[in-house]
N, C-alpha and C positions, 0 to 999 in steps of 0.2 A: 077419828080418835074416840077409841072406846073409853067411857068414863066422863068424857067432857060433856059437861050438864049444864043447862042454866038454872040458877036458883029462883026462888021467889022473888028476887030482886032483879032478875034477868040478866045477872052477871055470869060469865062463863067461869066454870071453875071444875076441878076434878072432884066427882060425887065421894063425900065422906070427908075430904081435907077441909079444915076450917080457915086455912089462911091463904089468901089469894096475893100474889106478887105482880106489880106493876111497874113498868118503867116510864118515868116522865119525860115525854119529848116535847117538842116545841109546839105541836100540834093537840096536845092532849096526853093521854096515859095509854099504854099498850099492855094488855095482859101478858104475863111471862110465866105464869105458872101458878102451883100450889104447893102448900107445905103443913104436914101434920103439926109441926110444934115451931115455936118461934127459934128455936136453933136453927132448924133445918131451914127455916126461910131466910136466915142471915147467911147460911152457907151457901144456898142457891144464889144469893144476891152477890155474893162475894165471886162465884163462878162467872156471872153475868157480867159484873162489873169488869173483870179483867179483859174482856173482849169489847165491851162497850158501856165506858164509865159514863154514868150518868145518876142522877137521883132516882131512887127506887122507894114504893110504897108497899108497906104489907098491911093487908087489911083483914081484920077479923071479921068474916061474915056473920058469926053469932052474936058479938058484943056491938060491932060497928066500929070498933076502936080503928084506928089508923097509926102508922109510925113511919116516919121518913127516914131513909137511910140514904147518906149521901157517900158514894163511893170514894175512895181515898185519893185516885187520880184526880178527880174532879176537885177536890179539898186544895191537893197541891198546885194544880192551875192557879187557882183562885188566890191562893197565898203568893205564889209568884207575882201575879199580876198586882196585888196589893205593894209587894216590895220593890217592883218597877217605877210605880207611881211617883 
């Protein structure tokens, strides 16, 4: 994969793109790609979530900021479970 690099933090990413996208799984997180802007990252998560509903993390490797995005299908499942209780 051309452009895949490990930064100084040893996290893989696409060279030059500041935002990394991770999918949260039971055993940890899986890197799912990189984006140039927050809007691009959210759009990519929407694509990923349509096939694999999960929580996703957007991590800014320049600032260290993290944002968790919960996919709609997962939120709907949680809501229906609460309604059944």
